[in-house]
A tleap script that builds the chain and sets N, CA, C and O, in Angstrom:
source leaprc.protein.ff14SB
mol = sequence {
  NMET PRO LYS THR LEU VAL ARG THR LEU VAL
  VAL TRP ALA SER ARG ASN ARG PHE GLY ASP
  GLU VAL ARG ASP VAL LEU LEU ASP ILE ALA
  ASP THR PRO ILE SER PRO GLU LEU THR PRO
  ALA ASP SER GLU GLY ARG ILE ALA GLN LYS
  THR GLU ASP LEU VAL GLY PRO TYR GLU LEU
  HIE ASP PHE PHE LEU PHE ASN CYS LEU ARG
  TYR GLY PHE GLY LYS GLU LYS ILE LEU PHE
  LEU ALA LYS GLN ALA PHE SER GLY THR TYR
  SER ASP GLU THR ILE GLU HIE TRP LEU ASP
  VAL PHE MET ARG ARG PHE VAL ARG GLN GLN
  PHE LYS ARG SER CYS LEU PRO ASP GLY PRO
  LYS VAL GLY SER VAL ALA LEU SER PRO ARG
  GLY ASP TRP ARG MET PRO THR ASP LEU LYS
  VAL THR GLN CPHE
}
set mol.1.N position { 73.091 45.917 72.400 }
set mol.1.CA position { 73.892 46.027 73.594 }
set mol.1.C position { 73.688 47.444 74.148 }
set mol.1.O position { 73.827 48.418 73.409 }
set mol.2.N position { 73.368 47.564 75.414 }
set mol.2.CA position { 73.099 48.896 75.974 }
set mol.2.C position { 74.318 49.826 75.883 }
set mol.2.O position { 75.462 49.413 76.069 }
set mol.3.N position { 74.026 51.073 75.595 }
set mol.3.CA position { 75.084 52.075 75.461 }
set mol.3.C position { 75.893 52.226 76.744 }
set mol.3.O position { 77.106 52.429 76.696 }
set mol.4.N position { 75.222 52.128 77.889 }
set mol.4.CA position { 75.937 52.268 79.154 }
set mol.4.C position { 76.896 51.105 79.380 }
set mol.4.O position { 77.952 51.286 79.987 }
set mol.5.N position { 76.544 49.918 78.901 }
set mol.5.CA position { 77.447 48.776 79.015 }
set mol.5.C position { 78.671 48.979 78.121 }
set mol.5.O position { 79.797 48.696 78.530 }
set mol.6.N position { 78.450 49.463 76.913 }
set mol.6.CA position { 79.574 49.726 76.009 }
set mol.6.C position { 80.516 50.750 76.636 }
set mol.6.O position { 81.733 50.566 76.631 }
set mol.7.N position { 79.953 51.824 77.172 }
set mol.7.CA position { 80.778 52.856 77.810 }
set mol.7.C position { 81.567 52.259 78.978 }
set mol.7.O position { 82.761 52.526 79.115 }
set mol.8.N position { 80.923 51.468 79.806 }
set mol.8.CA position { 81.592 50.840 80.954 }
set mol.8.C position { 82.719 49.922 80.500 }
set mol.8.O position { 83.795 49.922 81.098 }
set mol.9.N position { 82.487 49.146 79.454 }
set mol.9.CA position { 83.524 48.248 78.941 }
set mol.9.C position { 84.707 49.011 78.353 }
set mol.9.O position { 85.855 48.594 78.513 }
set mol.10.N position { 84.435 50.128 77.671 }
set mol.10.CA position { 85.513 50.947 77.116 }
set mol.10.C position { 86.372 51.511 78.248 }
set mol.10.O position { 87.600 51.491 78.162 }
set mol.11.N position { 85.738 52.013 79.302 }
set mol.11.CA position { 86.494 52.548 80.437 }
set mol.11.C position { 87.303 51.442 81.109 }
set mol.11.O position { 88.474 51.635 81.434 }
set mol.12.N position { 86.683 50.292 81.316 }
set mol.12.CA position { 87.396 49.173 81.955 }
set mol.12.C position { 88.609 48.741 81.128 }
set mol.12.O position { 89.704 48.557 81.658 }
set mol.13.N position { 88.395 48.583 79.823 }
set mol.13.CA position { 89.497 48.159 78.954 }
set mol.13.C position { 90.611 49.203 78.942 }
set mol.13.O position { 91.791 48.852 78.930 }
set mol.14.N position { 90.243 50.472 78.944 }
set mol.14.CA position { 91.263 51.529 78.916 }
set mol.14.C position { 92.145 51.475 80.155 }
set mol.14.O position { 93.333 51.788 80.089 }
set mol.15.N position { 91.575 51.084 81.266 }
set mol.15.CA position { 92.325 51.067 82.530 }
set mol.15.C position { 93.030 49.744 82.799 }
set mol.15.O position { 93.968 49.688 83.595 }
set mol.16.N position { 92.585 48.687 82.142 }
set mol.16.CA position { 93.112 47.363 82.474 }
set mol.16.C position { 93.841 46.642 81.354 }
set mol.16.O position { 94.507 45.637 81.601 }
set mol.17.N position { 93.729 47.133 80.135 }
set mol.17.CA position { 94.295 46.381 79.009 }
set mol.17.C position { 95.238 47.171 78.108 }
set mol.17.O position { 95.895 46.592 77.243 }
set mol.18.N position { 95.312 48.484 78.300 }
set mol.18.CA position { 96.082 49.291 77.356 }
set mol.18.C position { 97.037 50.233 78.076 }
set mol.18.O position { 96.891 50.520 79.264 }
set mol.19.N position { 98.018 50.702 77.315 }
set mol.19.CA position { 98.975 51.674 77.827 }
set mol.19.C position { 98.404 53.079 77.807 }
set mol.19.O position { 97.248 53.287 77.440 }
set mol.20.N position { 99.226 54.041 78.204 }
set mol.20.CA position { 98.785 55.426 78.376 }
set mol.20.C position { 98.194 56.048 77.115 }
set mol.20.O position { 97.165 56.721 77.182 }
set mol.21.N position { 98.830 55.830 75.970 }
set mol.21.CA position { 98.370 56.481 74.737 }
set mol.21.C position { 96.972 55.998 74.341 }
set mol.21.O position { 96.093 56.807 74.042 }
set mol.22.N position { 96.773 54.687 74.339 }
set mol.22.CA position { 95.459 54.134 73.989 }
set mol.22.C position { 94.453 54.466 75.091 }
set mol.22.O position { 93.297 54.771 74.801 }
set mol.23.N position { 94.880 54.411 76.341 }
set mol.23.CA position { 93.999 54.729 77.475 }
set mol.23.C position { 93.413 56.127 77.313 }
set mol.23.O position { 92.213 56.320 77.505 }
set mol.24.N position { 94.245 57.099 76.962 }
set mol.24.CA position { 93.766 58.474 76.812 }
set mol.24.C position { 92.725 58.593 75.701 }
set mol.24.O position { 91.732 59.306 75.849 }
set mol.25.N position { 92.952 57.898 74.595 }
set mol.25.CA position { 91.996 57.925 73.475 }
set mol.25.C position { 90.676 57.290 73.900 }
set mol.25.O position { 89.608 57.848 73.644 }
set mol.26.N position { 90.741 56.126 74.546 }
set mol.26.CA position { 89.516 55.436 74.964 }
set mol.26.C position { 88.738 56.233 76.004 }
set mol.26.O position { 87.509 56.280 75.952 }
set mol.27.N position { 89.436 56.857 76.944 }
set mol.27.CA position { 88.741 57.674 77.944 }
set mol.27.C position { 88.118 58.913 77.313 }
set mol.27.O position { 87.064 59.371 77.755 }
set mol.28.N position { 88.757 59.455 76.292 }
set mol.28.CA position { 88.173 60.578 75.563 }
set mol.28.C position { 86.893 60.137 74.858 }
set mol.28.O position { 85.901 60.865 74.851 }
set mol.29.N position { 86.917 58.952 74.270 }
set mol.29.CA position { 85.720 58.406 73.626 }
set mol.29.C position { 84.611 58.200 74.653 }
set mol.29.O position { 83.462 58.564 74.406 }
set mol.30.N position { 84.948 57.621 75.802 }
set mol.30.CA position { 83.953 57.356 76.842 }
set mol.30.C position { 83.359 58.647 77.410 }
set mol.30.O position { 82.214 58.654 77.861 }
set mol.31.N position { 84.126 59.731 77.389 }
set mol.31.CA position { 83.642 61.016 77.905 }
set mol.31.C position { 82.765 61.770 76.909 }
set mol.31.O position { 82.121 62.754 77.274 }
set mol.32.N position { 82.734 61.320 75.659 }
set mol.32.CA position { 81.915 61.960 74.634 }
set mol.32.C position { 80.455 61.568 74.842 }
set mol.32.O position { 80.153 60.384 74.988 }
set mol.33.N position { 79.542 62.546 74.858 }
set mol.33.CA position { 78.125 62.205 75.029 }
set mol.33.C position { 77.662 61.206 73.968 }
set mol.33.O position { 78.016 61.322 72.795 }
set mol.34.N position { 76.878 60.240 74.392 }
set mol.34.CA position { 76.365 59.201 73.496 }
set mol.34.C position { 75.290 59.806 72.604 }
set mol.34.O position { 74.410 60.524 73.078 }
set mol.35.N position { 75.366 59.515 71.322 }
set mol.35.CA position { 74.344 59.960 70.387 }
set mol.35.C position { 74.279 58.981 69.226 }
set mol.35.O position { 75.318 58.588 68.696 }
set mol.36.N position { 73.079 58.577 68.819 }
set mol.36.CA position { 72.964 57.687 67.669 }
set mol.36.C position { 73.166 58.420 66.353 }
set mol.36.O position { 73.339 57.790 65.310 }
set mol.37.N position { 73.145 59.728 66.395 }
set mol.37.CA position { 73.283 60.518 65.185 }
set mol.37.C position { 74.749 60.687 64.819 }
set mol.37.O position { 75.626 60.671 65.683 }
set mol.38.N position { 74.994 60.843 63.561 }
set mol.38.CA position { 76.351 61.075 63.087 }
set mol.38.C position { 76.549 62.555 62.772 }
set mol.38.O position { 77.252 62.918 61.829 }
set mol.39.N position { 75.918 63.391 63.578 }
set mol.39.CA position { 76.027 64.824 63.397 }
set mol.39.C position { 77.408 65.279 63.853 }
set mol.39.O position { 77.787 65.036 64.999 }
set mol.40.N position { 78.163 65.930 62.981 }
set mol.40.CA position { 79.500 66.362 63.380 }
set mol.40.C position { 79.454 67.502 64.396 }
set mol.40.O position { 78.469 68.236 64.481 }
set mol.41.N position { 80.519 67.635 65.153 }
set mol.41.CA position { 80.648 68.747 66.091 }
set mol.41.C position { 80.826 70.039 65.306 }
set mol.41.O position { 81.212 70.023 64.138 }
set mol.42.N position { 80.538 71.157 65.965 }
set mol.42.CA position { 80.734 72.438 65.287 }
set mol.42.C position { 82.223 72.787 65.241 }
set mol.42.O position { 83.061 71.991 65.664 }
set mol.43.N position { 82.548 73.960 64.735 }
set mol.43.CA position { 83.951 74.343 64.538 }
set mol.43.C position { 84.734 74.441 65.848 }
set mol.43.O position { 85.964 74.397 65.843 }
set mol.44.N position { 84.023 74.573 66.961 }
set mol.44.CA position { 84.687 74.654 68.265 }
set mol.44.C position { 84.655 73.322 69.016 }
set mol.44.O position { 85.029 73.251 70.187 }
set mol.45.N position { 84.207 72.274 68.333 }
set mol.45.CA position { 84.195 70.946 68.936 }
set mol.45.C position { 82.988 70.634 69.798 }
set mol.45.O position { 82.962 69.603 70.470 }
set mol.46.N position { 81.990 71.503 69.792 }
set mol.46.CA position { 80.780 71.258 70.585 }
set mol.46.C position { 79.844 70.326 69.830 }
set mol.46.O position { 79.652 70.459 68.622 }
set mol.47.N position { 79.274 69.395 70.551 }
set mol.47.CA position { 78.330 68.453 69.953 }
set mol.47.C position { 76.955 69.111 69.917 }
set mol.47.O position { 76.453 69.581 70.938 }
set mol.48.N position { 76.359 69.140 68.743 }
set mol.48.CA position { 75.089 69.835 68.550 }
set mol.48.C position { 73.918 69.083 69.167 }
set mol.48.O position { 73.018 69.702 69.734 }
set mol.49.N position { 73.917 67.761 69.066 }
set mol.49.CA position { 72.791 66.979 69.556 }
set mol.49.C position { 73.250 66.062 70.676 }
set mol.49.O position { 74.145 65.236 70.495 }
set mol.50.N position { 72.631 66.217 71.825 }
set mol.50.CA position { 72.885 65.329 72.950 }
set mol.50.C position { 71.596 64.555 73.198 }
set mol.50.O position { 70.628 65.096 73.732 }
set mol.51.N position { 71.594 63.313 72.814 }
set mol.51.CA position { 70.378 62.509 72.850 }
set mol.51.C position { 69.809 62.381 74.253 }
set mol.51.O position { 68.592 62.291 74.416 }
set mol.52.N position { 70.659 62.371 75.261 }
set mol.52.CA position { 70.156 62.262 76.636 }
set mol.52.C position { 69.254 63.440 77.006 }
set mol.52.O position { 68.426 63.319 77.909 }
set mol.53.N position { 69.400 64.571 76.327 }
set mol.53.CA position { 68.504 65.696 76.559 }
set mol.53.C position { 67.076 65.358 76.119 }
set mol.53.O position { 66.112 65.922 76.635 }
set mol.54.N position { 66.950 64.429 75.159 }
set mol.54.CA position { 65.641 64.053 74.626 }
set mol.54.C position { 65.048 62.819 75.301 }
set mol.54.O position { 63.843 62.767 75.547 }
set mol.55.N position { 65.884 61.826 75.601 }
set mol.55.CA position { 65.376 60.547 76.120 }
set mol.55.C position { 65.660 60.347 77.600 }
set mol.55.O position { 65.166 59.393 78.201 }
set mol.56.N position { 66.439 61.223 78.186 }
set mol.56.CA position { 66.791 61.089 79.594 }
set mol.56.C position { 68.120 60.398 79.767 }
set mol.56.O position { 68.731 59.955 78.794 }
set mol.57.N position { 68.566 60.305 80.991 }
set mol.57.CA position { 69.856 59.663 81.252 }
set mol.57.C position { 69.849 58.215 80.754 }
set mol.57.O position { 68.910 57.461 81.008 }
set mol.58.N position { 70.905 57.849 80.049 }
set mol.58.CA position { 70.962 56.501 79.492 }
set mol.58.C position { 70.945 55.424 80.557 }
set mol.58.O position { 70.458 54.324 80.296 }
set mol.59.N position { 71.461 55.699 81.757 }
set mol.59.CA position { 71.416 54.666 82.789 }
set mol.59.C position { 69.972 54.371 83.188 }
set mol.59.O position { 69.643 53.224 83.495 }
set mol.60.N position { 69.109 55.378 83.189 }
set mol.60.CA position { 67.680 55.135 83.436 }
set mol.60.C position { 67.052 54.431 82.234 }
set mol.60.O position { 66.323 53.452 82.390 }
set mol.61.N position { 67.337 54.931 81.056 }
set mol.61.CA position { 66.780 54.375 79.827 }
set mol.61.C position { 67.114 52.889 79.709 }
set mol.61.O position { 66.238 52.075 79.418 }
set mol.62.N position { 68.373 52.536 79.934 }
set mol.62.CA position { 68.798 51.137 79.847 }
set mol.62.C position { 68.147 50.286 80.937 }
set mol.62.O position { 67.809 49.126 80.701 }
set mol.63.N position { 67.972 50.854 82.121 }
set mol.63.CA position { 67.291 50.149 83.211 }
set mol.63.C position { 65.844 49.846 82.822 }
set mol.63.O position { 65.367 48.725 83.002 }
set mol.64.N position { 65.152 50.855 82.287 }
set mol.64.CA position { 63.764 50.662 81.853 }
set mol.64.C position { 63.688 49.593 80.764 }
set mol.64.O position { 62.859 48.685 80.829 }
set mol.65.N position { 64.549 49.710 79.780 }
set mol.65.CA position { 64.539 48.779 78.649 }
set mol.65.C position { 64.825 47.351 79.109 }
set mol.65.O position { 64.136 46.418 78.697 }
set mol.66.N position { 65.827 47.177 79.952 }
set mol.66.CA position { 66.188 45.843 80.441 }
set mol.66.C position { 65.017 45.207 81.179 }
set mol.66.O position { 64.675 44.054 80.915 }
set mol.67.N position { 64.404 45.937 82.094 }
set mol.67.CA position { 63.314 45.359 82.882 }
set mol.67.C position { 62.058 45.130 82.056 }
set mol.67.O position { 61.277 44.222 82.344 }
set mol.68.N position { 61.866 45.937 81.048 }
set mol.68.CA position { 60.738 45.742 80.138 }
set mol.68.C position { 60.950 44.504 79.272 }
set mol.68.O position { 60.065 43.655 79.166 }
set mol.69.N position { 62.125 44.405 78.655 }
set mol.69.CA position { 62.391 43.306 77.722 }
set mol.69.C position { 62.710 41.992 78.430 }
set mol.69.O position { 62.135 40.953 78.104 }
set mol.70.N position { 63.608 42.034 79.380 }
set mol.70.CA position { 64.095 40.796 80.008 }
set mol.70.C position { 63.040 40.137 80.879 }
set mol.70.O position { 62.882 38.916 80.873 }
set mol.71.N position { 62.315 40.969 81.635 }
set mol.71.CA position { 61.347 40.404 82.586 }
set mol.71.C position { 59.894 40.671 82.226 }
set mol.71.O position { 58.990 40.123 82.856 }
set mol.72.N position { 59.659 41.506 81.221 }
set mol.72.CA position { 58.284 41.790 80.812 }
set mol.72.C position { 57.513 42.632 81.812 }
set mol.72.O position { 56.283 42.612 81.826 }
set mol.73.N position { 58.233 43.374 82.654 }
set mol.73.CA position { 57.560 44.188 83.661 }
set mol.73.C position { 56.839 45.358 83.015 }
set mol.73.O position { 57.293 45.908 82.012 }
set mol.74.N position { 55.719 45.726 83.597 }
set mol.74.CA position { 54.956 46.881 83.159 }
set mol.74.C position { 55.472 48.148 83.820 }
set mol.74.O position { 56.420 48.123 84.604 }
set mol.75.N position { 54.836 49.237 83.489 }
set mol.75.CA position { 55.290 50.556 83.928 }
set mol.75.C position { 55.352 50.687 85.445 }
set mol.75.O position { 56.338 51.199 85.975 }
set mol.76.N position { 54.342 50.243 86.141 }
set mol.76.CA position { 54.303 50.426 87.598 }
set mol.76.C position { 55.423 49.667 88.297 }
set mol.76.O position { 56.045 50.188 89.223 }
set mol.77.N position { 55.679 48.451 87.861 }
set mol.77.CA position { 56.753 47.663 88.481 }
set mol.77.C position { 58.120 48.269 88.163 }
set mol.77.O position { 58.986 48.348 89.034 }
set mol.78.N position { 58.309 48.692 86.921 }
set mol.78.CA position { 59.583 49.320 86.536 }
set mol.78.C position { 59.789 50.603 87.342 }
set mol.78.O position { 60.897 50.872 87.807 }
set mol.79.N position { 58.743 51.381 87.506 }
set mol.79.CA position { 58.842 52.611 88.287 }
set mol.79.C position { 59.243 52.305 89.724 }
set mol.79.O position { 60.122 52.967 90.276 }
set mol.80.N position { 58.613 51.317 90.329 }
set mol.80.CA position { 58.948 50.931 91.699 }
set mol.80.C position { 60.413 50.516 91.806 }
set mol.80.O position { 61.124 50.969 92.703 }
set mol.81.N position { 60.862 49.664 90.904 }
set mol.81.CA position { 62.249 49.188 90.938 }
set mol.81.C position { 63.243 50.325 90.689 }
set mol.81.O position { 64.285 50.399 91.340 }
set mol.82.N position { 62.914 51.206 89.747 }
set mol.82.CA position { 63.815 52.322 89.441 }
set mol.82.C position { 63.953 53.260 90.633 }
set mol.82.O position { 65.043 53.758 90.913 }
set mol.83.N position { 62.848 53.500 91.334 }
set mol.83.CA position { 62.922 54.366 92.515 }
set mol.83.C position { 63.829 53.755 93.583 }
set mol.83.O position { 64.532 54.473 94.294 }
set mol.84.N position { 63.810 52.439 93.689 }
set mol.84.CA position { 64.690 51.776 94.661 }
set mol.84.C position { 66.144 51.825 94.177 }
set mol.84.O position { 67.054 52.153 94.939 }
set mol.85.N position { 66.342 51.498 92.917 }
set mol.85.CA position { 67.699 51.395 92.371 }
set mol.85.C position { 68.405 52.749 92.289 }
set mol.85.O position { 69.620 52.823 92.476 }
set mol.86.N position { 67.664 53.810 92.013 }
set mol.86.CA position { 68.279 55.118 91.794 }
set mol.86.C position { 67.977 56.113 92.904 }
set mol.86.O position { 68.126 57.321 92.718 }
set mol.87.N position { 67.550 55.607 94.062 }
set mol.87.CA position { 67.306 56.463 95.218 }
set mol.87.C position { 68.596 57.200 95.583 }
set mol.87.O position { 69.652 56.585 95.737 }
set mol.88.N position { 68.498 58.508 95.718 }
set mol.88.CA position { 69.684 59.302 96.026 }
set mol.88.C position { 70.417 59.793 94.790 }
set mol.88.O position { 71.245 60.699 94.879 }
set mol.89.N position { 70.121 59.204 93.642 }
set mol.89.CA position { 70.745 59.643 92.388 }
set mol.89.C position { 69.784 60.522 91.600 }
set mol.89.O position { 70.167 61.576 91.094 }
set mol.90.N position { 68.528 60.080 91.499 }
set mol.90.CA position { 67.494 60.841 90.805 }
set mol.90.C position { 66.283 60.957 91.709 }
set mol.90.O position { 65.997 60.049 92.490 }
set mol.91.N position { 65.570 62.068 91.610 }
set mol.91.CA position { 64.333 62.234 92.376 }
set mol.91.C position { 63.257 61.322 91.791 }
set mol.91.O position { 63.350 60.899 90.639 }
set mol.92.N position { 62.250 61.028 92.583 }
set mol.92.CA position { 61.133 60.214 92.098 }
set mol.92.C position { 60.468 60.874 90.899 }
set mol.92.O position { 60.066 60.193 89.956 }
set mol.93.N position { 60.351 62.196 90.934 }
set mol.93.CA position { 59.714 62.930 89.833 }
set mol.93.C position { 60.534 62.800 88.547 }
set mol.93.O position { 59.973 62.661 87.460 }
set mol.94.N position { 61.844 62.845 88.673 }
set mol.94.CA position { 62.712 62.709 87.506 }
set mol.94.C position { 62.569 61.316 86.902 }
set mol.94.O position { 62.465 61.171 85.684 }
set mol.95.N position { 62.563 60.302 87.747 }
set mol.95.CA position { 62.405 58.924 87.268 }
set mol.95.C position { 61.056 58.758 86.582 }
set mol.95.O position { 60.977 58.170 85.503 }
set mol.96.N position { 59.999 59.269 87.196 }
set mol.96.CA position { 58.658 59.169 86.602 }
set mol.96.C position { 58.607 59.871 85.249 }
set mol.96.O position { 58.044 59.338 84.292 }
set mol.97.N position { 59.190 61.058 85.167 }
set mol.97.CA position { 59.189 61.807 83.904 }
set mol.97.C position { 59.884 61.013 82.802 }
set mol.97.O position { 59.328 60.850 81.716 }
set mol.98.N position { 61.090 60.518 83.067 }
set mol.98.CA position { 61.844 59.828 82.028 }
set mol.98.C position { 61.250 58.461 81.710 }
set mol.98.O position { 61.409 57.977 80.590 }
set mol.99.N position { 60.572 57.825 82.662 }
set mol.99.CA position { 59.882 56.571 82.357 }
set mol.99.C position { 58.702 56.841 81.428 }
set mol.99.O position { 58.454 56.069 80.502 }
set mol.100.N position { 57.975 57.926 81.667 }
set mol.100.CA position { 56.882 58.300 80.757 }
set mol.100.C position { 57.409 58.547 79.348 }
set mol.100.O position { 56.815 58.093 78.370 }
set mol.101.N position { 58.518 59.263 79.246 }
set mol.101.CA position { 59.128 59.529 77.939 }
set mol.101.C position { 59.549 58.213 77.294 }
set mol.101.O position { 59.288 57.985 76.113 }
set mol.102.N position { 60.196 57.354 78.065 }
set mol.102.CA position { 60.634 56.059 77.529 }
set mol.102.C position { 59.452 55.265 76.987 }
set mol.102.O position { 59.495 54.788 75.853 }
set mol.103.N position { 58.401 55.118 77.782 }
set mol.103.CA position { 57.237 54.320 77.376 }
set mol.103.C position { 56.599 54.883 76.108 }
set mol.103.O position { 56.275 54.138 75.183 }
set mol.104.N position { 56.424 56.196 76.074 }
set mol.104.CA position { 55.832 56.826 74.888 }
set mol.104.C position { 56.678 56.553 73.649 }
set mol.104.O position { 56.160 56.129 72.615 }
set mol.105.N position { 57.969 56.796 73.758 }
set mol.105.CA position { 58.855 56.618 72.597 }
set mol.105.C position { 58.980 55.142 72.213 }
set mol.105.O position { 59.003 54.812 71.027 }
set mol.106.N position { 59.061 54.264 73.197 }
set mol.106.CA position { 59.226 52.840 72.921 }
set mol.106.C position { 58.034 52.295 72.138 }
set mol.106.O position { 58.211 51.551 71.173 }
set mol.107.N position { 56.833 52.661 72.548 }
set mol.107.CA position { 55.633 52.184 71.863 }
set mol.107.C position { 55.486 52.859 70.501 }
set mol.107.O position { 55.197 52.188 69.510 }
set mol.108.N position { 55.678 54.154 70.440 }
set mol.108.CA position { 55.480 54.883 69.182 }
set mol.108.C position { 56.522 54.551 68.120 }
set mol.108.O position { 56.266 54.743 66.932 }
set mol.109.N position { 57.675 54.063 68.518 }
set mol.109.CA position { 58.739 53.772 67.556 }
set mol.109.C position { 58.756 52.305 67.113 }
set mol.109.O position { 59.690 51.883 66.431 }
set mol.110.N position { 57.752 51.533 67.484 }
set mol.110.CA position { 57.708 50.114 67.117 }
set mol.110.C position { 57.791 49.923 65.614 }
set mol.110.O position { 58.412 48.966 65.150 }
set mol.111.N position { 57.185 50.804 64.849 }
set mol.111.CA position { 57.197 50.644 63.388 }
set mol.111.C position { 58.629 50.611 62.842 }
set mol.111.O position { 58.883 49.978 61.817 }
set mol.112.N position { 59.555 51.281 63.512 }
set mol.112.CA position { 60.947 51.272 63.048 }
set mol.112.C position { 61.582 49.896 63.214 }
set mol.112.O position { 62.414 49.494 62.401 }
set mol.113.N position { 61.195 49.177 64.258 }
set mol.113.CA position { 61.758 47.847 64.487 }
set mol.113.C position { 61.220 46.830 63.485 }
set mol.113.O position { 61.835 45.787 63.264 }
set mol.114.N position { 60.079 47.130 62.882 }
set mol.114.CA position { 59.496 46.212 61.906 }
set mol.114.C position { 60.336 46.092 60.641 }
set mol.114.O position { 60.205 45.120 59.897 }
set mol.115.N position { 61.190 47.064 60.398 }
set mol.115.CA position { 61.997 47.020 59.177 }
set mol.115.C position { 63.498 46.969 59.485 }
set mol.115.O position { 64.319 47.370 58.660 }
set mol.116.N position { 63.846 46.478 60.662 }
set mol.116.CA position { 65.268 46.339 61.015 }
set mol.116.C position { 65.954 45.335 60.094 }
set mol.116.O position { 65.366 44.311 59.746 }
set mol.117.N position { 67.174 45.616 59.703 }
set mol.117.CA position { 67.911 44.605 58.927 }
set mol.117.C position { 68.333 43.460 59.838 }
set mol.117.O position { 68.418 43.623 61.055 }
set mol.118.N position { 68.593 42.319 59.252 }
set mol.118.CA position { 69.079 41.193 60.038 }
set mol.118.C position { 70.402 41.570 60.686 }
set mol.118.O position { 71.203 42.304 60.107 }
set mol.119.N position { 70.620 41.072 61.866 }
set mol.119.CA position { 71.861 41.359 62.578 }
set mol.119.C position { 72.079 40.328 63.668 }
set mol.119.O position { 71.188 39.531 63.962 }
set mol.120.N position { 73.247 40.339 64.262 }
set mol.120.CA position { 73.541 39.348 65.299 }
set mol.120.C position { 72.783 39.639 66.591 }
set mol.120.O position { 72.497 40.793 66.910 }
set mol.121.N position { 72.474 38.611 67.306 }
set mol.121.CA position { 71.883 38.754 68.623 }
set mol.121.C position { 73.034 38.722 69.621 }
set mol.121.O position { 73.768 37.737 69.698 }
set mol.122.N position { 73.190 39.795 70.382 }
set mol.122.CA position { 74.327 39.913 71.278 }
set mol.122.C position { 73.989 39.456 72.687 }
set mol.122.O position { 74.798 38.782 73.323 }
set mol.123.N position { 72.834 39.801 73.178 }
set mol.123.CA position { 72.439 39.456 74.546 }
set mol.123.C position { 71.387 38.375 74.564 }
set mol.123.O position { 71.191 37.657 73.583 }
set mol.124.N position { 70.714 38.268 75.691 }
set mol.124.CA position { 69.695 37.233 75.837 }
set mol.124.C position { 68.339 37.659 75.291 }
set mol.124.O position { 67.439 36.829 75.163 }
set mol.125.N position { 68.180 38.935 74.968 }
set mol.125.CA position { 66.928 39.452 74.421 }
set mol.125.C position { 67.270 40.395 73.275 }
set mol.125.O position { 68.243 41.146 73.352 }
set mol.126.N position { 66.479 40.357 72.224 }
set mol.126.CA position { 66.697 41.246 71.084 }
set mol.126.C position { 65.390 41.934 70.721 }
set mol.126.O position { 64.313 41.461 71.084 }
set mol.127.N position { 65.481 43.039 70.011 }
set mol.127.CA position { 64.292 43.772 69.588 }
set mol.127.C position { 63.847 43.418 68.183 }
set mol.127.O position { 62.945 44.063 67.648 }
set mol.128.N position { 64.440 42.432 67.583 }
set mol.128.CA position { 64.062 42.048 66.240 }
set mol.128.C position { 62.637 41.486 66.230 }
set mol.128.O position { 62.319 40.599 67.022 }
set mol.129.N position { 61.779 41.995 65.341 }
set mol.129.CA position { 60.425 41.460 65.270 }
set mol.129.C position { 60.386 40.058 64.654 }
set mol.129.O position { 59.352 39.391 64.688 }
set mol.130.N position { 61.514 39.615 64.093 }
set mol.130.CA position { 61.569 38.268 63.518 }
set mol.130.C position { 62.063 37.239 64.534 }
set mol.130.O position { 62.176 36.053 64.223 }
set mol.131.N position { 62.349 37.694 65.726 }
set mol.131.CA position { 62.900 36.789 66.736 }
set mol.131.C position { 62.193 36.932 68.060 }
set mol.131.O position { 61.085 36.429 68.246 }
set mol.132.N position { 62.838 37.619 68.974 }
set mol.132.CA position { 62.361 37.688 70.350 }
set mol.132.C position { 61.188 38.626 70.587 }
set mol.132.O position { 60.261 38.283 71.321 }
set mol.133.N position { 61.215 39.781 69.987 }
set mol.133.CA position { 60.292 40.844 70.380 }
set mol.133.C position { 59.084 40.892 69.468 }
set mol.133.O position { 59.208 41.119 68.264 }
set mol.134.N position { 57.930 40.680 70.039 }
set mol.134.CA position { 56.677 40.766 69.298 }
set mol.134.C position { 55.812 41.813 69.978 }
set mol.134.O position { 55.407 41.644 71.128 }
set mol.135.N position { 55.532 42.888 69.269 }
set mol.135.CA position { 54.698 43.941 69.823 }
set mol.135.C position { 53.830 44.470 68.701 }
set mol.135.O position { 54.337 44.784 67.624 }
set mol.136.N position { 52.530 44.574 68.933 }
set mol.136.CA position { 51.663 45.101 67.883 }
set mol.136.C position { 52.010 46.547 67.556 }
set mol.136.O position { 52.326 47.334 68.448 }
set mol.137.N position { 51.951 46.890 66.288 }
set mol.137.CA position { 52.283 48.252 65.884 }
set mol.137.C position { 51.195 49.245 66.283 }
set mol.137.O position { 51.430 50.453 66.274 }
set mol.138.N position { 50.009 48.752 66.634 }
set mol.138.CA position { 48.924 49.652 67.030 }
set mol.138.C position { 48.720 49.697 68.548 }
set mol.138.O position { 47.681 50.166 69.012 }
set mol.139.N position { 49.686 49.221 69.320 }
set mol.139.CA position { 49.607 49.260 70.776 }
set mol.139.C position { 49.595 50.707 71.252 }
set mol.139.O position { 50.331 51.549 70.737 }
set mol.140.N position { 48.752 50.985 72.237 }
set mol.140.CA position { 48.709 52.316 72.827 }
set mol.140.C position { 49.554 52.319 74.106 }
set mol.140.O position { 49.646 51.310 74.806 }
set mol.141.N position { 50.162 53.458 74.395 }
set mol.141.CA position { 51.022 53.568 75.584 }
set mol.141.C position { 50.237 53.196 76.839 }
set mol.141.O position { 50.796 52.596 77.757 }
set mol.142.N position { 48.959 53.541 76.893 }
set mol.142.CA position { 48.150 53.254 78.076 }
set mol.142.C position { 47.903 51.755 78.260 }
set mol.142.O position { 47.517 51.324 79.347 }
set mol.143.N position { 48.120 50.961 77.218 }
set mol.143.CA position { 47.933 49.516 77.309 }
set mol.143.C position { 49.183 48.811 77.814 }
set mol.143.O position { 49.123 47.640 78.190 }
set mol.144.N position { 50.282 49.488 77.829 }
set mol.144.CA position { 51.570 48.870 78.146 }
set mol.144.C position { 51.707 48.566 79.614 }
set mol.144.O position { 52.736 48.044 80.043 }
savepdb mol mol.pdb
quit
């Protein structure tokens, strides 16, 4: 499930389903930078690792991933769609940069998906190599 969707659902639930005390906790959670690491904050509460600094804005990352997995679009089509979808939010150069980073990391990290533990399928597409997603481990980024 995309991180941006989880964040959006947490914000929605905080505003529509809970009282003030729970709302404040959920909004605090939603305001915390997303990171897959369990690195604790320092003594002043600062988060040491902000993953978006490495992979780019999650809204772009999730857009790239969705269009790649759901529709099988290649880099050029995803770039075209992203420029339309994020016009006025990100420059074309920014979108191109983060799409290049996404493609490189997505292809190079395939070996990690080969050893994923079994888990539930939440959406219409999954990255499990035993189910929906089949990608050769020797694929080159230029072939994508």
